[in-house]
C-alpha positions as CSV (number, residue, x, y, z in Angstrom):
1,X,13.6,-36.0,-68.8
2,X,13.9,-34.5,-65.6
3,X,10.1,-34.0,-64.7
4,X,9.9,-37.3,-64.8
5,X,11.7,-37.7,-61.5
6,X,11.2,-36.2,-58.9
7,X,14.2,-34.0,-56.8
8,X,16.0,-35.2,-54.0
9,X,14.2,-32.8,-51.6
10,X,10.1,-34.4,-53.0
11,X,11.6,-37.7,-52.6
12,X,13.0,-36.8,-48.7
13,X,10.9,-34.4,-47.6
14,X,8.8,-36.2,-44.7
15,X,12.3,-37.3,-43.7
16,X,12.9,-33.3,-43.1
17,X,9.7,-32.5,-42.1
18,X,10.5,-35.9,-39.3
19,X,14.0,-34.7,-38.2
20,X,13.0,-30.8,-38.1
21,X,10.4,-31.5,-35.6
22,X,12.2,-33.7,-33.5
23,X,14.8,-30.5,-33.7
24,X,12.4,-27.9,-32.5
25,X,11.2,-30.4,-29.6
26,X,14.6,-30.8,-28.4
27,X,15.3,-27.2,-28.7
28,X,11.9,-26.5,-27.0
29,X,12.7,-28.7,-24.2
30,X,16.5,-27.6,-23.5
31,X,14.8,-23.4,-23.1
32,X,12.5,-25.4,-20.8
33,X,14.6,-27.0,-18.2
34,X,17.2,-24.5,-18.4
35,X,14.9,-21.4,-18.1
36,X,16.0,-19.7,-15.1
37,X,13.7,-20.3,-12.1
38,X,11.4,-17.5,-9.6
39,X,13.1,-17.0,-6.5
40,X,11.6,-18.6,-4.1
41,X,9.2,-16.1,-1.6
42,X,11.0,-15.3,1.8
43,X,8.6,-16.8,4.3
44,X,5.7,-14.7,5.8
45,X,7.5,-13.8,9.5
46,X,4.3,-12.1,12.3
47,X,4.6,-9.6,14.7
48,X,2.3,-8.2,17.2
49,X,3.4,-4.2,16.7
50,X,0.6,-2.9,19.5
51,X,-0.1,-4.4,22.8
52,X,-3.2,-2.1,23.3
53,X,-6.0,-3.4,25.7
54,X,-9.3,-4.2,25.3
55,X,-10.3,-1.4,26.2
56,X,-8.0,1.3,24.5
57,X,-8.3,-0.7,21.7
58,X,-6.2,0.1,17.9
59,X,-8.8,1.8,16.1
60,X,-6.5,2.5,12.9
61,X,-2.9,1.6,11.7
62,X,-0.8,2.0,8.8
63,X,2.9,1.1,8.4
64,X,5.4,3.3,6.1
65,X,6.0,2.6,2.4
66,X,9.8,2.2,3.3
67,X,8.5,0.0,6.2
68,X,10.5,1.7,9.3
69,X,7.1,3.4,11.1
70,X,4.2,2.5,12.1
71,X,1.4,5.1,12.7
72,X,-1.8,4.0,14.6
73,X,-4.6,5.9,16.4
74,X,-6.4,4.8,19.3
75,X,-9.5,5.9,21.6
76,X,-6.6,9.0,22.8
77,X,-4.9,9.6,20.0
78,X,-1.8,9.1,17.5
79,X,1.2,7.1,18.2
80,X,4.4,6.5,16.3
81,X,6.5,3.9,16.4
82,X,10.1,3.0,14.8
83,X,9.0,-0.8,14.1
84,X,13.0,-1.6,14.4
85,X,13.4,-0.2,18.1
86,X,10.0,-0.8,19.0
87,X,9.8,3.3,20.3
88,X,6.8,5.0,21.0
89,X,5.8,8.4,20.7
90,X,2.6,10.3,21.4
91,X,1.9,12.7,18.2
92,X,1.2,16.2,20.1
93,X,-2.4,17.2,20.0
94,X,-3.0,20.4,17.8
95,X,-4.6,23.4,18.6
96,X,-8.0,22.4,18.8
97,X,-10.5,24.3,21.5
98,X,-10.2,22.4,25.0
99,X,-14.2,21.1,24.6
100,X,-13.6,19.6,21.1
101,X,-11.8,15.8,21.7
102,X,-11.3,14.2,17.6
103,X,-10.5,10.7,17.2
104,X,-7.9,9.7,14.4
105,X,-7.8,7.4,11.9
106,X,-5.2,6.7,9.8
107,X,-5.0,7.9,6.2
108,X,-2.1,6.7,4.2
109,X,1.7,8.5,3.5
110,X,3.6,9.9,1.6
111,X,5.6,7.7,-0.7
112,X,8.7,9.6,0.9
113,X,7.5,8.3,4.3
114,X,8.2,11.4,6.2
115,X,4.8,12.1,6.3
116,X,1.6,10.5,6.5
117,X,-2.2,12.1,6.6
118,X,-4.9,11.3,9.7
119,X,-8.7,12.0,8.5
120,X,-10.3,13.7,12.4
121,X,-13.9,13.3,13.1
122,X,-15.1,14.8,15.7
123,X,-16.1,12.6,18.6
124,X,-19.5,11.6,19.5
125,X,-18.5,12.1,23.3
126,X,-17.1,15.8,23.3
127,X,-20.9,16.5,22.6
128,X,-19.3,18.8,19.7
129,X,-20.7,18.7,16.7
130,X,-18.5,19.4,14.1
131,X,-16.6,17.7,10.4
132,X,-13.8,15.4,9.5
133,X,-10.8,17.2,8.5
134,X,-7.8,15.6,7.3
135,X,-4.8,17.1,8.8
136,X,-0.6,16.0,7.9
137,X,1.3,14.1,10.6
138,X,5.1,14.1,10.7
139,X,6.9,11.8,11.9
140,X,9.4,14.5,13.3
141,X,6.8,15.1,16.3
142,X,5.6,18.1,15.3
143,X,1.5,18.8,15.9
144,X,-0.7,18.0,13.1
145,X,-0.9,20.5,10.8
146,X,-4.8,21.2,9.3
147,X,-4.4,20.0,5.6
148,X,-7.8,21.0,4.7
149,X,-12.1,21.1,6.0
150,X,-15.2,18.8,5.2
151,X,-12.9,16.3,4.3
152,X,-11.8,13.0,3.7
153,X,-8.3,12.2,2.3
154,X,-8.5,8.5,0.3
155,X,-4.7,8.0,-1.9
156,X,-1.7,9.2,-2.2
157,X,-0.4,9.7,-6.0
158,X,2.9,7.7,-6.4
159,X,5.0,11.3,-6.5
160,X,3.3,12.5,-3.4
161,X,1.8,15.6,-5.8
162,X,-1.6,14.9,-6.0
163,X,-4.1,13.8,-2.9
164,X,-7.2,12.1,-3.6
165,X,-10.5,12.8,-0.9
166,X,-13.8,13.1,-1.2
167,X,-15.3,16.2,0.4
168,X,-18.7,18.2,0.2
169,X,-21.0,15.2,1.4
170,X,-24.1,14.3,-0.6
171,X,-26.8,11.5,-0.1
172,X,-24.6,9.3,-0.5
173,X,-21.5,10.7,1.5
174,X,-18.7,12.1,0.3
175,X,-18.1,13.6,-3.5
């Protein structure tokens, strides 16, 4: 006798399925409407950091990871600028022969923002042949210290313990 009667659950299965679907849609809508909104991005501010003339143009530059310093080079030498105050100091030249002139290229900063790497290329105007070398430059105003001859630094690891560089020039460039 019981086998002939459909169960209450079976008789109302369509209603239960419809109610469950409506409830799931409502919960989804509530969650979607109450989700946290991403913070608006701050407006970009453009600041001119150097004012070099066309005859002595900036060749390369990099801002320190903490955003306090700008290291840059021009046709004459290396400079360090304290961005907040605008104070600029020339980096003392390293001890190199008087007839040798180096063209500086800012490489990359160490993560602690106290030093950066600069690559030095022999200047064609000096008439002295030579290889590119890599130098460590401190924000404390000391002369650059040579890291390695015949090298071109590309990057520094996040913890500052590893330096990636190219050396041993091949027919397609440094390796």
